[in-house]
C-alpha positions, 0 to 999 in steps of 0.5 A, spaced: 352 653 578 353 650 571 354 655 565 347 653 562 343 655 568 347 661 569 345 663 562 338 660 563 337 664 569 340 671 567 336 671 560 330 668 563 330 674 568 332 679 563 326 677 559 321 676 565 322 683 568 315 687 569 312 683 563 309 678 567 304 683 570 302 685 563 299 679 561 293 678 565 291 685 562 293 683 555 288 677 556 283 681 559 283 686 553 285 682 547 281 675 549 285 669 549 286 667 542 289 673 540 293 674 546 296 667 545 297 668 537 300 674 538 305 672 544 307 665 540 308 670 534 312 675 538 316 669 541 318 666 535 321 672 532 324 674 538 327 667 538 329 668 531 333 674 533 337 671 539 339 665 534 341 670 529 346 673 534 348 667 537 350 664 530 354 671 528 357 672 534 360 664 535 367 664 536 368 671 535 367 674 542 363 680 539 358 685 541 352 687 538 355 693 535 361 690 533 359 685 528 361 689 523 367 694 522 362 700 520 363 706 525 356 708 523 352 702 524 356 701 531 354 708 533 347 707 531 346 700 534 350 702 541 345 708 541 339 703 540 341 699 545 343 704 550 336 707 549 332 701 550 336 699 557 335 706 560 327 706 558 326 699 560 330 701 567 325 707 567 319 702 566 322 698 572 322 704 577 315 706 575 313 700 577 317 700 583 313 706 585 306 703 584 308 697 588 310 702 594 304 706 594 300 700 594 304 697 600 304 703 604 296 704 603 295 696 605 300 697 611 297 705 613 304 708 612 304 715 609 310 716 606 311 712 600 315 716 595 320 717 600 321 710 601 321 709 594 326 713 593 330 711 599 329 703 596 331 705 589 338 709 591 340 703 596 339 698 591 343 702 586 350 699 587 348 692 584 347 695 577 355 697 577 357 690 577 361 689 571 361 682 569 354 679 567 355 672 570 356 676 577 349 677 576 347 670 577 345 670 584 340 676 583 337 673 577 336 667 581 332 671 587 328 674 581 326 667 578 324 665 585 320 671 586 316 670 580 315 662 582 312 665 588 307 669 584 305 664 580 304 659 585 300 664 589 296 665 583 295 658 582 293 657 590 287 663 589 285 659 583 284 653 587 281 657 593 277 663 590 271 664 586 272 667 579 270 674 578 273 675 571 270 677 564 275 673 560 273 672 553 276 667 547 276 673 542 276 680 542 278 686 537 285 687 538 287 693 541 293 695 537 296 700 542 298 693 546 302 690 540 309 693 543 307 690 549 308 683 546 315 685 543 317 688 550 315 681 554 321 677 550 326 682 550 333 680 552 337 681 546 342 686 549 345 681 554 346 675 549 353 677 547 355 677 554 352 671 556 355 667 550 362 670 551 363 669 558 359 662 558 364 658 554 359 653 551 358 650 544 353 654 539 348 648 540 348 649 547 347 656 547 341 655 542 338 650 547 339 655 553 335 660 548 329 655 546 328 653 554 328 660 556 323 662 551 319 656 552 319 657 560 317 665 559 311 663 555 309 658 560 309 663 566 306 668 562 300 664 560 299 660 567 299 667 570 296 671 565 290 666 564 289 665 571 289 672 574 284 674 568 279 668 570 279 670 577 279 678 577 276 683 573 283 686 571 284 694 569 291 697 567 294 697 574 294 690 575 295 690 583 289 694 584 285 689 581 286 684 586 284 682 593 286 687 598 289 681 602 296 678 605 297 674 598 297 680 594 301 683 599 306 677 598 305 678 591 307 685 591 313 684 595 316 678 590 314 683 584 318 688 588 324 683 588 323 681 581 324 688 578 329 691 583 334 685 580 332 686 573 335 693 573 342 691 574 341 686 568 339 692 563 344 697 566 350 692 565 348 691 558 348 699 557 355 700 560 358 694 556 355 698 550 358 705 552 364 702 554 364 704 561 369 700 565 372 705 571 368 704 577 367 711 578 364 712 571 360 706 572 357 709 578 356 716 575 352 713 569 348 708 574 346 714 578 344 719 573 339 714 570 336 712 576 335 719 578 332 721 572 328 715 572 325 717 579 324 724 577 319 721 571 316 716 575 314 721 580 310 724 574 305 718 574 306 716 567 302 710 565 306 704 566 302 700 560 303 706 555 311 706 557 311 698 556 308 698 549 312 704 546 318 701 548 316 694 545 314 697 539 320 702 538 327 700 541 325 693 542 323 692 535 329 695 532 334 691 537 330 684 537 328 684 529 330 689 525 338 689 527 338 682 527 335 681 521 339 686 517 345 683 520 344 676 517 342 679 511 349 684 511 354 679 513 351 672 514 351 666 510 347 667 504 348 660 502 344 657 508 337 659 505 333 657 511 337 662 516 337 667 510 329 667 509 328 667 517 332 673 517 328 677 512 322 675 515 324 677 522 326 684 519 320 685 515 316 683 522 320 688 526 318 694 521 311 692 521 311 692 529 315 699 528 310 702 523 304 700 527 307 702 534 308 709 530 301 710 527 298 708 534 302 713 538 301 718 533 293 717 533 293 717 540 297 724 541 292 726 536 286 724 540 288 728 546 290 734 542 
């Protein structure tokens, strides 16, 4: 497989993750126009952050935390990346549990938690692979599973009567802002991709642009189609027909999120500088077991996604990338400099909005 395709599949798989099934709900709760606008804004600034990292890392073989020599910055960045990767892994494990419960209900199996735990533990060793490029096969399987889900939705669009209540405009639910950021996050893997691919800077740029454009297309097609067909609630699969197509879609999504976990934990191990096999296994085992325990508490999946997107993802995608360019980038290049400034400001606004909405949510519950 060519370096372009390796990077494209791995990065697109890192972006897609569990974000695909959030878009029907986003279109339903926020309306078509606000969701399209917020998606394009988030995609634009996420791409800016990725391009900044590529430019700063070109020919340097760095990581996100070693772009500067400051030990304090390195510690801060490493902490943010590891928190992001671990929290996203948690969100994937939460979704895997939901899928197992749905599938077991469909086929009348009465031990979903046992099967869920066994499945996560059996697939855990994949996350100990050291090289990012070795994950290309798992990423390819994840992309195939995504395409099957989209094709199944298009078949339903052709063969079923719409029952959704989608609107062009709705008042934006600010609790969902972080979800738009979450669905375009693969920044923790961009350095591994660039350092291993041996491609020119312009070729790396083209991988980023193709990845972001492809994900926008998939999100819009899948989200709009399902919001038009069904009355979508917070749990996507519970909103669909109880039929074989839904069962296939859940199985495909299970494959997709399962093979997204290694991409997250690979990056976390890189930034923790864990190289020995036994330590990699110990780290992965610890994260997975904690994630299983939290998943069994049945915390809201959408709340987790929005919180991750509005905090650690915003820091990694926008704030750190913009700060880095202002600190060590070429200030004579006015276009790149102003892009970095606006990316930094956008990240601060998202972080502040998320903190405010989460605080208000906690106060309402108290």
